[in-house]
C-alpha positions in Angstrom: 52.6 7.3 59.8 53.2 5.0 56.8 53.4 6.2 53.3 50.2 5.0 51.5 51.1 6.6 48.2 52.6 3.3 46.7 49.4 1.4 47.6 47.1 4.1 46.2 49.2 4.2 43.0 48.9 0.4 42.5 45.1 0.7 43.0 44.9 3.5 40.5 46.9 1.5 37.9 44.7 -1.5 38.4 41.5 0.5 37.9 42.8 2.2 34.8 43.9 -1.1 33.3 40.4 -2.6 34.1 38.7 0.3 32.3 40.8 0.0 29.2 40.3 -3.8 29.1 36.5 -3.3 29.1 36.7 -0.6 26.4 38.6 -2.9 24.0 35.7 -5.3 23.8 33.1 -2.8 22.7 30.6 -3.9 20.0 31.2 -2.6 16.5 29.1 0.2 15.2 29.3 3.0 12.7 31.2 3.0 9.4 34.5 1.2 9.0 36.8 1.0 6.0 38.7 -1.9 4.4 41.6 -1.3 3.9 41.8 1.4 6.6 40.1 0.6 9.9 40.7 -3.0 9.0 43.5 -4.3 6.8 41.3 -7.2 5.6 37.8 -8.5 5.4 38.9 -11.5 7.4 40.1 -9.2 10.3 36.7 -7.4 10.3 34.8 -10.7 10.4 37.0 -11.9 13.3 36.1 -8.7 15.3 32.4 -9.1 14.4 32.3 -12.7 15.6 34.1 -11.8 18.9 32.5 -8.4 19.7 29.1 -8.4 18.0 27.3 -5.4 16.6 26.5 -2.2 18.5 23.7 0.3 18.4 22.8 1.4 14.9 24.8 -1.5 13.3 28.0 -1.5 11.4 28.9 -0.8 7.8 32.1 -1.9 6.2 33.0 0.2 3.1 35.4 -1.9 1.0 37.4 0.1 -1.5 36.6 -0.4 -5.2 39.2 -2.5 -6.8 40.3 -4.1 -3.5 41.4 -7.7 -3.7 41.9 -10.4 -1.0 42.3 -14.1 -0.9 39.9 -15.7 1.6 41.5 -17.4 4.6 41.8 -21.2 4.7 38.3 -22.5 5.3 36.8 -19.3 3.9 35.1 -16.5 5.8 32.7 -17.6 8.6 30.4 -14.8 9.7 28.5 -16.2 12.7 28.9 -16.8 16.4 26.5 -16.8 19.4 27.7 -13.3 20.5 27.3 -11.9 17.0 24.0 -13.5 16.3 22.5 -12.2 19.6 23.5 -8.6 18.7 22.0 -8.2 15.2 18.6 -6.8 14.5 16.7 -4.7 12.0 18.1 -1.6 13.8 21.6 -3.2 14.2 22.5 -4.6 10.7 25.8 -5.7 9.2 26.6 -4.2 5.8 29.6 -5.1 3.6 29.6 -2.8 0.5 31.7 -1.5 -2.3 32.9 2.0 -1.8 33.8 4.3 -4.6 33.8 3.9 -8.4 35.6 1.2 -10.3 35.7 -2.5 -10.1 33.9 -4.4 -7.4 36.1 -5.7 -4.6 37.2 -9.2 -5.5 37.7 -12.1 -3.1 39.6 -15.1 -4.5 39.0 -18.6 -3.0 41.6 -20.1 -0.7 43.5 -23.3 -1.8 42.3 -26.1 0.4 44.6 -28.9 -1.0 43.1 -32.3 -1.5 40.3 -31.9 1.0 37.2 -34.1 0.9 35.1 -31.6 2.9 32.7 -29.1 1.3 34.6 -25.9 0.6 33.2 -22.4 0.2 34.4 -18.8 0.1 31.9 -17.0 2.5 29.6 -18.7 5.0 26.9 -16.8 6.9 26.2 -19.1 9.9 22.9 -18.3 11.6 23.4 -14.6 11.5 20.5 -12.2 10.6 20.3 -8.8 9.0 23.4 -9.0 6.8 23.7 -7.2 3.5 26.6 -7.8 1.0 26.5 -5.4 -1.8 29.0 -5.4 -4.7 31.5 -7.9 -3.5 32.6 -10.4 -6.2 33.9 -14.0 -5.5 36.0 -16.1 -7.8 37.6 -19.5 -7.8 41.4 -19.7 -7.2 43.2 -20.6 -10.4 45.4 -22.9 -8.3 42.4 -25.1 -7.5 42.1 -27.6 -10.3 40.6 -30.9 -9.1 37.1 -31.7 -7.8 38.4 -32.0 -4.2 40.1 -28.6 -4.5 37.4 -26.6 -6.2 34.9 -24.6 -4.2 31.4 -26.0 -3.8 29.8 -22.6 -3.1 30.5 -18.9 -3.1 28.1 -17.5 -0.5 26.3 -20.0 1.7 23.6 -19.4 4.3 23.6 -22.1 7.0 22.3 -22.7 10.5 24.4 -21.8 13.5 24.4 -25.3 15.0 23.0 -28.8 14.7 21.1 -28.8 18.0 17.8 -27.1 18.7 17.3 -24.2 18.4 18.9 -24.4 15.0 19.1 -20.6 14.5 19.0 -20.2 10.7 19.8 -17.1 8.8 17.1 -14.5 8.2 16.9 -11.1 6.4 20.0 -11.6 4.3 20.6 -9.5 1.1 23.3 -10.4 -1.4 23.2 -8.1 -4.4 25.3 -6.6 -7.2 27.8 -9.5 -6.8 29.4 -11.8 -9.3 30.2 -15.4 -8.3 32.6 -17.3 -10.6 33.1 -20.9 -9.7 34.4 -23.7 -11.9 31.9 -25.8 -13.9 34.4 -28.7 -13.6 33.1 -29.3 -10.1 29.5 -30.6 -10.6 28.8 -30.0 -6.9 29.2 -26.2 -7.2 26.1 -24.3 -6.1 
């Protein structure tokens, strides 16, 4: 009789690794902290776009006084997976946590780009609340091609039907400071 233990062991390892792989792609839900559960807002947005929102939605509590520079290109909150998972009962909330200054996001430095630049873009995603998160221009950005055109922007997901625009977006208690040198700022 042959020893089947090595084969059973391999099957067991395969099944365990499969279960853990599935578990790592769970949708986000509950309350998360930045910094804490996520080192940056950018990391949280990356997970949201990849994994979507789970039952009950997700709230990101961002510490009062927290600062971050937006990644090159700005934050992009929106993907097919994310947009399919939000609803009135599964919202996304980014909010200041604690007393003190609002969290502050500084614009990235795009260089001499001729594209429209912005700090935070919500692309076709619904049921998003941003509460008490301030945005400011980067002092390194000096020319019209470097300066941000917008702070928060609500745009459609794609350029083909169905266009999937943003709905039920709340942005409150936020200060947006862009340069008046750039006459295209909105």
